[in-house]
C-alpha positions as CSV (number, residue, x, y, z in Angstrom):
1,X,0.0,0.1,0.0
2,X,1.3,3.6,-1.1
3,X,1.8,5.8,1.3
4,X,0.4,9.2,0.8
5,X,2.5,12.3,1.3
6,X,0.0,13.6,3.9
7,X,0.0,10.5,6.0
8,X,2.3,11.2,9.1
9,X,5.2,8.6,9.3
10,X,4.8,6.0,12.0
11,X,1.1,5.2,11.6
12,X,-0.4,2.0,10.4
13,X,-2.5,2.8,7.6
14,X,-3.4,-0.9,7.1
15,X,-5.7,-0.4,10.3
16,X,-9.2,1.4,9.9
17,X,-9.3,4.8,12.0
18,X,-12.8,5.8,13.4
19,X,-11.6,9.4,12.5
20,X,-11.0,8.7,9.0
21,X,-14.1,6.8,8.7
22,X,-16.2,9.8,9.8
23,X,-14.1,12.1,7.3
24,X,-15.4,9.4,4.5
25,X,-18.8,9.6,5.9
26,X,-18.7,13.6,5.4
27,X,-17.2,13.2,1.9
28,X,-13.6,14.3,3.0
29,X,-10.3,13.0,1.5
30,X,-8.1,12.0,4.3
31,X,-9.1,8.3,4.5
32,X,-7.5,5.3,3.1
33,X,-9.1,2.3,1.4
34,X,-9.0,0.3,4.3
35,X,-11.1,3.2,6.1
36,X,-13.5,3.4,3.3
37,X,-13.9,-0.6,3.2
38,X,-14.8,-0.5,6.9
39,X,-17.2,2.3,6.7
40,X,-18.9,0.8,3.3
41,X,-19.4,-2.4,5.6
42,X,-20.8,-0.4,8.1
43,X,-23.0,1.2,5.8
44,X,-24.5,-2.1,4.4
45,X,-26.3,-2.5,7.9
46,X,-26.9,1.2,8.1
47,X,-27.1,3.0,4.9
48,X,-27.9,6.3,6.6
49,X,-24.5,6.8,8.4
50,X,-23.6,9.7,6.3
51,X,-26.9,11.3,6.9
52,X,-26.3,11.2,10.8
53,X,-23.0,12.4,10.4
54,X,-24.1,15.2,8.6
55,X,-26.8,15.9,11.5
56,X,-24.2,15.6,14.1
57,X,-22.0,18.3,12.2
58,X,-25.0,20.6,11.8
59,X,-25.9,20.2,15.4
60,X,-22.3,21.3,16.4
61,X,-22.6,24.3,14.6
62,X,-25.7,25.2,16.2
63,X,-24.5,24.8,19.5
64,X,-21.3,26.7,18.9
65,X,-23.5,29.6,17.7
66,X,-25.3,29.1,20.9
67,X,-22.6,29.2,23.0
68,X,-21.0,32.6,21.4
69,X,-24.6,34.2,21.8
70,X,-24.2,33.5,25.4
71,X,-20.6,35.1,25.7
72,X,-19.0,31.9,26.0
73,X,-15.9,32.4,23.4
74,X,-13.4,29.5,24.6
75,X,-13.8,25.9,23.3
76,X,-12.2,22.7,23.9
77,X,-13.3,20.1,21.6
78,X,-12.2,16.6,22.5
79,X,-12.4,13.8,20.1
80,X,-12.1,16.7,17.4
81,X,-11.2,14.2,14.4
82,X,-9.8,15.4,11.2
83,X,-10.5,19.3,10.4
84,X,-13.3,19.6,7.8
85,X,-15.2,22.6,6.5
86,X,-17.3,24.4,9.0
87,X,-15.2,23.5,12.1
88,X,-15.3,24.6,15.4
89,X,-13.0,27.6,15.3
90,X,-14.5,28.8,11.8
91,X,-17.9,28.6,13.0
92,X,-17.0,30.4,16.5
93,X,-15.0,33.1,14.8
94,X,-17.7,33.8,12.3
95,X,-19.7,34.8,15.2
96,X,-16.9,36.4,17.5
97,X,-13.4,36.6,15.9
98,X,-11.8,36.7,19.2
99,X,-12.8,33.1,19.9
100,X,-10.4,30.7,21.4
101,X,-10.2,27.1,20.2
102,X,-8.3,23.9,21.5
103,X,-9.0,21.0,19.7
104,X,-8.1,17.2,21.4
105,X,-7.4,14.0,19.5
106,X,-5.2,11.0,20.3
107,X,-5.6,9.8,16.2
108,X,-2.2,10.9,14.7
109,X,-3.7,11.6,11.6
110,X,-6.2,14.0,13.2
111,X,-3.6,15.6,15.1
112,X,-1.3,16.0,12.2
113,X,-4.0,17.6,9.9
114,X,-5.3,19.9,12.6
115,X,-1.7,21.1,13.1
116,X,-1.3,21.9,9.6
117,X,-4.7,23.6,9.1
118,X,-3.9,25.8,12.2
119,X,-0.3,26.5,11.5
120,X,0.5,30.2,12.4
121,X,-2.6,30.4,14.3
122,X,-2.4,32.3,17.6
123,X,-5.9,31.6,18.8
124,X,-6.5,27.6,17.9
125,X,-4.3,24.7,18.7
126,X,-4.6,21.0,18.9
127,X,-3.4,18.6,21.8
128,X,-2.5,15.1,21.1
129,X,-4.3,13.5,24.2
130,X,-7.0,10.8,25.3
131,X,-10.5,11.8,27.0
132,X,-9.7,9.0,29.4
133,X,-7.0,11.1,31.0
134,X,-8.6,14.2,31.5
135,X,-5.8,15.7,33.6
136,X,-3.6,15.3,30.5
137,X,-5.8,17.6,29.0
138,X,-6.6,20.0,31.3
139,X,-2.9,20.7,32.4
140,X,-1.3,20.6,28.7
141,X,0.9,23.6,27.9
142,X,-2.0,24.2,25.2
143,X,-5.0,24.5,27.1
144,X,-3.1,26.5,29.8
145,X,-1.6,28.9,27.2
146,X,-5.0,29.4,25.3
147,X,-7.8,28.8,27.7
148,X,-8.9,30.7,30.8
149,X,-10.4,28.0,32.8
150,X,-11.6,30.7,35.3
151,X,-13.9,32.0,32.5
152,X,-16.6,30.0,31.0
153,X,-15.4,27.3,28.5
154,X,-17.8,25.3,26.0
155,X,-16.7,21.6,26.3
156,X,-17.5,19.7,23.4
157,X,-18.0,16.1,23.4
158,X,-19.2,15.3,19.9
159,X,-19.7,11.6,18.6
160,X,-16.7,10.7,21.2
161,X,-18.3,9.3,24.2
162,X,-19.7,6.1,22.6
163,X,-16.3,5.1,21.7
164,X,-15.5,4.8,25.4
165,X,-16.7,1.8,27.2
166,X,-18.0,1.6,30.8
167,X,-14.5,0.1,32.1
168,X,-13.3,3.3,30.6
169,X,-15.0,5.2,33.1
170,X,-16.4,7.7,30.7
171,X,-18.8,9.2,33.1
172,X,-16.0,9.9,35.6
173,X,-13.9,11.5,32.8
174,X,-16.7,13.9,32.2
175,X,-17.5,14.7,35.6
176,X,-13.7,15.5,35.9
177,X,-13.7,17.8,33.3
178,X,-16.9,19.7,33.9
179,X,-15.4,20.1,37.6
180,X,-12.4,22.0,36.4
181,X,-14.4,24.4,34.5
182,X,-16.0,27.7,35.6
183,X,-19.6,28.5,36.1
184,X,-21.3,29.3,33.1
185,X,-19.3,26.6,31.1
186,X,-21.2,24.7,28.6
187,X,-21.4,20.8,28.1
188,X,-22.1,20.1,24.5
189,X,-22.7,16.3,23.8
190,X,-24.1,14.0,21.0
191,X,-24.2,10.3,21.3
192,X,-25.3,6.9,19.3
193,X,-28.2,5.2,20.6
194,X,-30.5,2.5,19.3
195,X,-33.1,4.9,20.1
196,X,-34.2,6.7,17.0
197,X,-32.6,4.6,14.4
198,X,-35.1,3.8,11.8
199,X,-34.0,0.1,11.9
200,X,-34.4,-2.9,14.1
201,X,-31.8,-3.3,16.8
202,X,-30.7,-6.5,15.3
203,X,-29.9,-4.7,12.0
204,X,-28.3,-1.8,13.9
205,X,-25.9,-4.4,15.5
206,X,-24.5,-5.4,12.4
207,X,-22.8,-1.7,12.1
208,X,-21.9,-2.0,15.8
209,X,-20.3,-5.2,15.0
210,X,-18.0,-3.7,12.3
211,X,-16.3,-1.1,14.9
212,X,-16.0,-4.1,17.4
213,X,-14.1,-6.1,14.5
214,X,-11.9,-2.8,14.2
215,X,-11.2,-2.8,17.8
216,X,-13.1,0.7,18.1
217,X,-16.4,-0.5,20.2
218,X,-19.3,1.6,19.6
219,X,-21.1,1.7,22.7
220,X,-24.9,2.4,22.2
221,X,-26.4,3.7,25.3
222,X,-29.9,4.5,26.1
223,X,-31.5,8.0,26.4
224,X,-31.5,7.8,30.3
225,X,-27.7,6.7,30.2
226,X,-26.9,9.6,28.0
227,X,-28.6,11.8,30.5
228,X,-26.3,11.0,33.3
229,X,-23.3,12.7,31.5
230,X,-25.2,16.0,32.2
231,X,-25.1,15.4,36.1
232,X,-23.8,18.9,37.4
233,X,-25.2,20.9,34.8
234,X,-28.6,22.5,33.8
235,X,-29.8,21.2,30.4
236,X,-30.4,24.1,28.1
237,X,-33.8,24.1,26.3
238,X,-35.0,21.7,24.5
239,X,-33.1,19.3,26.9
240,X,-31.6,16.1,25.5
241,X,-33.3,15.5,22.0
242,X,-32.7,13.7,18.3
243,X,-30.1,15.9,16.8
244,X,-32.2,17.7,14.4
245,X,-34.7,18.7,17.0
246,X,-32.1,20.9,18.9
247,X,-33.0,24.4,18.0
248,X,-33.0,23.5,14.3
249,X,-32.5,26.0,11.7
250,X,-34.9,24.4,9.3
251,X,-38.5,22.1,9.7
252,X,-37.4,19.1,11.5
253,X,-40.1,17.4,9.5
254,X,-37.9,17.6,6.3
255,X,-34.9,15.8,7.9
256,X,-33.7,12.3,6.7
257,X,-35.3,9.7,9.2
258,X,-31.6,8.6,9.9
259,X,-30.6,12.2,11.2
260,X,-32.8,11.2,14.3
261,X,-30.7,8.3,15.2
262,X,-28.8,8.9,18.9
263,X,-29.2,12.1,20.9
264,X,-27.8,15.6,21.3
265,X,-27.8,18.2,24.2
266,X,-26.2,21.1,25.8
267,X,-25.8,21.6,29.8
268,X,-24.8,24.7,31.6
269,X,-22.7,24.6,34.7
270,X,-24.3,26.4,37.4
């Protein structure tokens, strides 16, 4: 397999990557055939996966604009993935040019591309770290330099928590992050769930199996289980809802049925 010039040295390009599969679903070009093959296999069971990812990105953009409208102009985006058009810093700066953004990912490809995109940018950066180790993120030089944790921060955990198994202690990790943030901070979450998917659980389970086979288990939690991530915050209206239903820009009934797969919500730390 020929290594593309943009692929960072040292990574195994024969193993599928969740962030590169996500890039493929969104129509990006920073993915390998092994990623496309795994994504296509997942789509055999759940053909609407690209629609789900598009709804996920659209919610993220609305949540970022909501944050800026409420004077939250610092963003910590964990599990940020490969930069694509309409990323957090672009959306935030369109609303407030002074917005500051720290991206966090543990995928070498995502980190390398983020660094390339953000080169020379004084108010946005990327950290190579893992959500399972919140202290590594909170006390990283990048976060310490760019974000003032004594002021409100929007913590984005978009399409990432469902890749943490219960043994990874995801609730504890989120609680530790929220605890470190100032009052008025926002928690922005999307999470996969069997609830809302226009398929039987058995059909959707085929996609879950594909992710398990590439050693990135996809954990489908219930709405009640997802709501627990917001402990310590007050839910912003309309609460925890399907992604298109959170403060929509267009009529919800026009959305693709797959867009309603999983949940989205924003919580505010009192």
